[in-house]
C-alpha positions as CSV (number, residue, x, y, z in Angstrom):
1,M,91.5,66.9,170.7
2,Q,91.9,65.6,166.6
3,Q,92.5,61.8,167.5
4,L,89.0,62.7,169.6
5,F,87.3,63.0,166.5
6,E,89.2,60.6,164.4
7,F,88.2,58.2,166.8
8,A,84.5,59.1,167.0
9,G,84.4,59.2,163.7
10,N,85.8,55.8,163.2
11,H,84.0,54.4,166.1
12,A,80.5,56.2,165.5
13,L,78.9,53.2,167.3
14,L,80.7,53.1,170.0
15,S,80.7,57.3,170.4
16,A,76.9,57.2,169.9
17,G,76.5,54.9,172.8
18,F,78.9,56.5,174.7
19,V,77.1,60.2,174.3
20,F,73.8,57.9,175.1
21,V,74.9,56.8,178.4
22,L,76.0,60.0,179.4
23,M,73.3,61.8,178.6
24,A,70.8,59.0,180.4
25,L,73.1,59.7,183.4
26,V,72.8,63.3,183.3
27,W,68.9,63.0,183.0
28,S,68.5,60.2,185.8
29,E,70.6,62.8,188.4
30,F,68.3,65.8,187.1
31,S,65.4,63.6,188.0
32,R,66.8,62.6,191.2
33,R,67.3,65.9,192.7
34,T,64.1,67.5,191.2
35,R,61.9,65.1,192.6
36,G,61.1,66.5,196.1
37,F,61.9,64.3,198.1
38,T,65.4,62.3,199.7
39,E,66.7,59.4,199.9
40,L,68.1,58.6,203.4
41,T,69.9,55.3,205.1
42,P,68.6,54.2,208.7
43,A,71.6,55.8,210.2
44,Q,70.8,59.1,208.4
45,A,66.8,59.0,208.8
46,V,67.3,57.9,212.7
47,P,68.5,61.5,213.7
48,I,66.3,63.1,211.8
49,M,63.6,61.1,213.6
50,N,64.8,61.7,217.3
51,R,65.8,65.2,216.4
52,E,62.5,66.6,214.5
53,D,58.8,66.0,215.2
54,T,58.8,63.4,212.4
55,V,55.7,61.5,211.1
56,V,56.3,57.8,210.1
57,L,54.1,57.2,207.0
58,D,54.3,53.0,206.2
59,V,52.8,52.2,203.0
60,S,53.7,48.2,203.5
61,S,50.7,46.1,203.0
62,S,49.1,45.1,206.6
63,S,50.7,41.9,206.7
64,D,54.2,43.4,206.1
65,F,53.7,45.9,208.7
66,A,52.7,43.4,211.3
67,K,55.6,41.4,210.9
68,G,57.2,44.7,212.3
69,H,57.4,48.3,211.7
70,I,59.3,51.2,213.2
71,V,57.8,52.2,216.3
72,N,55.2,55.0,216.2
73,A,55.3,54.2,212.4
74,K,51.3,54.7,211.0
75,N,50.4,52.4,208.4
76,I,48.8,53.5,205.6
77,K,47.8,52.4,202.0
78,P,48.9,54.3,199.2
79,S,45.5,54.8,197.9
80,R,44.8,57.0,200.8
81,L,47.2,59.6,199.0
82,A,45.1,60.0,195.8
83,Q,42.3,61.4,198.6
84,P,43.9,62.4,201.0
85,D,41.9,62.3,204.9
86,A,42.4,64.8,207.4
87,E,45.0,62.6,208.8
88,I,47.3,62.7,206.1
89,Q,46.5,66.5,205.4
90,K,47.3,67.7,208.7
91,N,50.9,65.5,209.0
92,L,52.1,67.6,205.1
93,D,53.2,70.7,207.6
94,K,55.5,67.9,209.2
95,S,59.1,66.0,208.7
96,I,57.2,62.9,207.1
97,L,59.8,59.6,206.2
98,V,58.1,57.2,203.8
99,V,58.8,53.4,204.6
100,C,57.7,50.7,202.6
101,K,58.8,46.8,202.7
102,N,62.1,46.9,200.2
103,G,62.1,50.7,199.1
104,Q,60.3,50.0,195.5
105,S,56.8,51.7,196.8
106,A,57.9,54.3,198.9
107,P,59.4,56.8,195.9
108,A,55.8,57.0,194.6
109,A,54.4,57.8,197.8
110,A,57.0,60.2,198.6
111,A,56.0,62.0,195.4
112,A,52.1,62.1,195.9
113,L,53.3,63.5,199.4
114,V,54.9,66.2,197.5
115,K,52.3,67.1,194.9
116,L,50.1,67.6,198.1
117,G,52.0,70.1,199.3
118,A,54.1,68.4,202.1
119,G,57.5,70.3,202.4
120,R,60.3,68.0,204.0
121,V,59.4,64.2,202.8
122,A,62.2,61.6,202.9
123,V,62.4,57.9,201.6
124,L,63.9,55.1,203.9
125,K,66.6,53.6,201.2
126,G,66.3,50.3,201.1
127,G,62.9,50.1,203.2
128,M,62.4,47.9,206.0
129,M,64.8,45.3,205.0
130,Q,67.4,47.7,205.0
131,W,66.0,48.7,208.2
132,N,66.1,45.2,209.6
133,S,69.5,44.3,208.4
134,D,70.9,47.6,209.9
135,N,69.4,45.8,213.3
136,Y,67.4,48.8,214.1
137,P,64.7,48.6,216.7
138,V,61.2,47.3,214.9
139,T,57.9,46.8,217.3
140,R,54.7,44.6,216.2
141,S,52.2,46.3,218.1
């Protein structure tokens, strides 16, 4: 233990950097666990979609949605979550999977749904790019 303190004293900048990175990792993990929604890979999402009454909300642009989306997914604009309409309100008590093109905009939409009172919200990790990469079915209707 004495050697550790001696090392920290001789390498203050390195030690401070280590403490900073450690604190950032702890904060990141804490934030991830308390945000109110989970991230699911396509392989984890499929059983939930098949087993539960899951609503798939795709927050991709309408052009990306038209290129291919998960069967029975509903395309919504993220701005609709700021002033939710009746369609969104009626789905808050169901299991919700939020999808976007690449997994970047879905977490913000999921957080908005949690704020609205949705209890079971998940985000498709990697979005439709990962879904397509893993060769899961899409529809263009």
